Structure formats: structure tokens, C-alpha cells
C-alpha positions in Angstrom: 141.7 159.3 197.6 144.4 158.1 195.2 146.0 154.8 196.2 149.0 155.1 193.9 151.2 157.4 196.0 150.7 155.1 199.0 151.3 152.0 196.9 154.5 153.5 195.5 155.9 154.5 198.9 155.0 151.2 200.5 156.6 149.2 197.6 159.8 151.3 197.7 160.1 150.9 201.5 159.4 147.1 201.3 162.3 146.8 198.8 164.5 148.9 201.2 165.3 151.5 198.6 165.7 155.3 199.1 164.0 157.8 196.8 167.5 158.6 195.3 168.2 155.0 194.5 164.9 154.6 192.7 165.5 157.9 190.9 168.9 156.7 189.8 167.5 153.4 188.6 164.7 155.1 186.6 167.0 158.0 185.4 164.7 160.6 186.9 165.2 163.2 189.6 164.7 162.4 193.3 162.1 165.2 193.3 160.1 163.3 190.7 159.9 160.2 193.0 158.9 162.5 195.9 156.2 164.1 193.8 154.9 160.7 192.8 154.8 159.4 196.4 153.1 162.6 197.7 150.5 162.5 194.9 151.4 165.9 193.4 152.2 164.3 190.0 151.4 160.9 188.6 154.1 159.0 186.8 153.5 158.1 183.2 152.9 154.5 182.0 156.5 154.0 181.0 157.8 154.9 184.5 155.0 153.0 186.2 156.1 149.9 184.3 159.7 150.4 185.4 158.6 151.0 189.0 156.5 147.8 188.8 159.6 145.8 187.6 161.9 147.5 190.1 159.6 146.9 193.1 158.5 143.5 191.8 154.9 144.4 192.1 152.3 143.7 189.4 151.3 146.9 187.6 147.6 146.3 188.3 148.3 146.3 192.0 149.9 149.7 191.7 147.1 151.4 189.8 144.1 149.6 191.3 141.6 152.0 192.9 143.4 155.0 191.5 141.1 157.9 190.8 143.6 159.6 188.5 143.8 156.6 186.2 140.1 156.1 186.2 139.6 159.7 185.1 142.4 159.4 182.6 140.8 156.2 181.1 137.5 157.9 180.9 139.0 161.0 179.2 140.9 158.7 176.8 137.7 156.8 176.0 135.9 160.0 175.3 138.7 161.3 173.1 138.8 158.0 171.3 135.1 158.1 170.6 135.4 161.7 169.5 138.2 160.9 167.1 136.6 157.7 165.9 133.3 159.6 165.2 135.3 162.3 163.3 137.1 159.7 161.2 133.8 158.0 160.5 132.3 161.3 159.4 135.3 162.0 157.1 135.1 158.5 155.6 131.4 159.0 154.9 132.1 162.3 153.3 134.8 160.7 151.2 132.5 157.9 150.1 129.7 160.4 149.3 132.2 162.4 147.2 133.3 159.3 145.3 129.6 158.4 144.7 129.0 161.9 143.4 131.8 161.7 140.9 130.7 158.2 139.9 127.2 159.5 139.2 128.7 162.3 137.1 130.8 159.7 135.1 127.7 157.5 134.7 125.7 160.5 133.4 128.4 161.4 130.9 128.7 157.8 129.8 124.9 157.9 129.3 125.1 161.1 127.3 127.9 159.9 125.0 125.7 157.3 123.2 122.9 159.8 122.7 125.3 162.4 121.3 126.9 159.7 119.1 123.5 158.8 117.7 122.6 162.4 117.0 125.8 163.2 115.2 125.8 160.0 113.2 122.2 160.5 112.1 123.0 164.2 111.2 126.0 163.1 109.2 124.0 160.6 107.2 121.1 163.0 106.6 123.4 165.7 105.3 124.5 163.6 102.4 122.7 164.5 99.2 120.3 162.0 97.7 122.5 161.5 94.6 125.2 160.3 97.0 123.2 157.2 97.6 125.1 155.5 94.9 128.4 156.6 96.3 130.3 154.0 98.3 131.2 156.5 101.0 127.5 157.1 101.7 127.0 153.4 102.2 130.0 153.3 104.5 128.4 156.2 106.5 125.2 154.2 106.7 127.1 151.1 107.9 129.0 153.2 110.5 125.7 154.6 111.6 124.2 151.1 112.0 127.2 149.9 114.0 127.1 153.1 116.0 123.4 152.6 116.7 124.1 149.0 117.9 127.1 150.0 120.1 125.4 153.1 121.5 122.1 151.3 122.2 124.0 148.6 124.0 126.0 151.2 126.0 122.8 153.1 126.8 121.1 149.9 127.9 124.0 148.9 130.1 124.2 152.3 131.8 120.5 152.6 132.4 120.0 149.1 133.7 123.0 149.4 135.9 121.8 152.7 137.3 118.2 151.4 137.8 119.4 148.1 139.3 121.6 150.0 141.7 118.7 152.1 142.8 116.4 149.2 143.4 119.0 147.0 145.2 119.8 149.8 147.7 
């Protein structure tokens, strides 16, 4: 049986207050006080705190051995666990999505050096042999060499980062 209604009535009578006086003090109706003391309705935490202060009774004394609050605490705990699990699941989905986009970016970054090498080699090979004495052809060769070095370095960094990431995790 709920102990709160009895505790509220006992504390009110001990202070010598009527239901109407308590209702006026808490700015609620007298019927609310009556319902609380009869166990039809349970006051919310805010009103319980005000009652505790008015009656000069510690809040834990009022709610001790109260089945309603025990059930409410259990329901709140279950709701918290449900919401927390849902939030964890959403965060995991968000992290997975970020990792997916990161893998796409790494793949694109890995393809850029390959495409750069292919287009540079193609451009150099399309020059006629007689252009070998042309300074532009030598500039194309120099750009290809620089492109090879940069693209090889980028490819190495992307591949090693990807493989290291796989082996570490």
C-alpha cells in the first residue's frame, strides 16, 4: 500500500494546517490536496518538494516505501535505457556513415595519382619523335617526372595509411 497519502495527511495534521491552507500555500486547489491524501493522484516532484518544505519533513521520509514512486523510477529507468540505446545506435550509424564517406574519399584520392600518371604518360607519348628537340617536349618530360614523384608519394601514403588502419584495428 502506498505510504505517501498517509505521510502527507499525518504531516499536515501535525503542522495543524487544513487542506485549504495547504492548497493556498501551494497555489493548487483543495481538491488536489484531498486527492493526494486519499491516494487518487500523486503530487509531482515540484509539489512534493513544496510540501516537504511546508511540513518541515525531509522529502525522503515522504516518499519512502511508496509503490507509485518505485514504479515510476523503474519506468523512468527503462525509458532512459531505451533512449540511451537509441542514441547509441544513431551515433554508431553516424560514425559508420562518416567512415563510409571517408573510405570513398580515400579511394578517390588513391585513384587521382593513377589517373594523373596515365594522362601524363599519354601526353608525353603523343608527342612526335621530332619534337624531342623541342623545349616544350622536355618540359612535358620534366612535368611527367615531377608528376610521377608526387603521384607515387601520394599513392604510397594513401595505401600505407589504409593498410596500417586495417592492421591496427
